[in-house]
N, C-alpha and C positions, 0 to 999 in steps of 0.2 A: 516589472513586466513578468507575466505569469508563465512558468514551467511548463514544458510537456509532461502530459499525463501518460501513462502506459498501463496496458492493461495487465493484471495480475490475479492470481489466487493463492492468496496467502494467508495462513491459519495467523490467528492474533488474540491474543489477551488483553482486556481492559481492564484497567483500575483506576476507581476515581476516588475521591472522599467516602463516596457511600455504597459503592458496589463495584463488584468483579464480573466481568462477560468475558465469553469468548465469542469470536465471531470469523469476518472475513475478509479481507482488504480487497478490491475490486480494480481499484488503479489507485496509482502510485506517482509522485512527481519528486523532484529533488526538495520540494518545501512542505511537503504533506501527501494526505493519501484520505480515501474513502474506505468507511467499513459498512459494507451492507447489513442492514439491521431492520426489523420491522419496527423496534422503538428506538428511535435515535436521541443519543445524549442531548441534554440542555445544551444551546449556544453558550459559550465561553468556560464551558465545563474544561478542569483542568485533569490530562488522562495520561497516566504512563502504560504504554505499549510494550510490549513482547512479542516481535516480529519472527517468526520462523522461517528461514528463508534456505531449504533445500538444496536450490539450485547453486549455493555456494557453501552450503554446510557450516551455516552459523545462524546463531541467534541474533537479534538487534534489540536491544532495550532504548527506548526512547521517549521522552516527554514530547505533550501536545497539548493543543487547547482547541476544542470544539469552533469552529468558523462557519458553519452552513449544515445544513440537513436534508438536503436531497440530491439526486442528482439524476442524470438523463441515463440510459441504458444505450451505448453507443451503435450507432446505424438504425435508432428507432426514433420515437415520440413518446416511449414509456420511461415513465418516472418512477424510481426505486428510493424508498428511504434510507436513511442512515445516517452515519456523521462523518461530515468533511473535516480533517484534524488538520492542522497547521502545525508542523514543528517548531518545539522551541526548544533552546538551551542545548543545540546537539554539539557534543565535544567532536574536536578535529577525527578522532578514531570513527565516531559514531558515522560522521559524515562520509568517511573514506569506505567503511562498509557499505554504505546506501548509495554511492555513486560506483562500488564494483558491483554490487546487486543489480543497479540499474544499465550498466554496462552490458551485464549477463544477460538478462533477459530482452535488451533490445538487439543482441548482436545475430545477424542473420543466421539462419540455421544452414549449415554445409548438407547441401544434396549429394548423396552416394552417386559415384559414375553408373552409367547404367551399362549393364555386360553387354558385351560384342557378341552379336549372332555368328552362329557356326555355319 
């Protein structure tokens, strides 16, 4: 079963056996994420990710593997290049932080009550 994907804007550092890059995650799920970049990583590349999650004031370090290299911009037919990463070997603590982050970014925002007119 495919996990729901959520639009985000997360800074990420990617480290492979041959390179280090910085990018941005544009969507995330409980199973993985998409990093938008002009030059995607090759399929099956193993990658270490450092995700900065300011909404919950933490940094999440996870391991993954590239499983696809393009995505559709939500609500359009426009393709964007990048790397679809599947999470691998997440500890219970790492998974808990991911769950906490997803719960935070998917929580409906409270609106302020309207001021009463005099």
